[in-house]
N, C-alpha and C positions, 0 to 999 in steps of 0.2 A: 440448420440453425446452430449458430455458434454461441456457446455460453461457457463461462469459466467455472461456475459452481452452481449448485442446486438452488441457493438463495436467490441468485439473480434470475434464474429461470422461473422460479415460483413468483417472484415479484413482477416480472414482465407478464406472466400469465394472469396474475391478479389484476394488473392494470388494464390488460386487454379485455378481460371477461366482465368486469364490473359494469361498463356501459351496455354490454350486450344483454345483461340480466335485467335491464330496466322494464321490459315488457312483462317478464315473469313476476317481477316485484309488484307491478301494478295489478296484475290478476290476484296475487296473494293478498294485497291490501283490500281489494273488493271482497274476496271471500272471507277475510278476517272480519270485516265490518258486518257482513251479512250473518256470519256465524255468531258473532257477539250479540247482534240484535235478536236473533232467534233464540239464543240461549237465555238471555235476560227475559225475553217475553215469555218463554216457557216456564221459567222458574217463578216469575211473578204470577202468571196464570195459575200454576199449581198452588201457590200459597193462597191466592184469593179463593180458589175453589174449595180449599180445606178450611177457610176462614181463619187462617193463621197470620201472624204478623210477617211482613216481608223482611227477611234477613239480608242486609245490604252487603256485608263483607264477602260472601261467596259470589256476589254479582260483580265485584271489582276484578276478579281473575280474568275474565275474557277481555276486559279493557286493557289490562296490563299486557296480555299476550298480543293484543292488537297494536299497542304502542311499540312493542318490540318488533313486530312485523313492519309497521310503518316506518320506523327509524332504524331498520336493520343495518344499513351500511355504516351509520354513525355510531349507534349505541352498541350493537352486538359485535360487528366486525371491528369497530374502532377499539372497543374494550379488549377483544382478543388480541389484536395487533399491538396494543399498548402493553399488555401483560407479557406477551411472548417476544417483544422486540429485544429485551436484554438477553434472552436465550439465543436469538439469531446473532446478535453482536458478539456474544461470548463464544459461539461455535464457529464464527466466521474467521 
């Protein structure tokens, strides 16, 4: 494999591997959804069994993590690539 610098090698590796990670991302989305559902159900069940009011803010955390998993290529990797692109340009 011919490449001039490490930036080109990493970019081509990123472009080649993102479509291949689609199946793994689909499994992660399913597990995140089930995990969020079970977490919320457990916390609501515990609050109801102790006759306490249901606190909503701790229940939003699994949904935020689920959103990060669902939109991983755009939100997480897009943000990391946008923040680090000046570093790549500066060192290239």
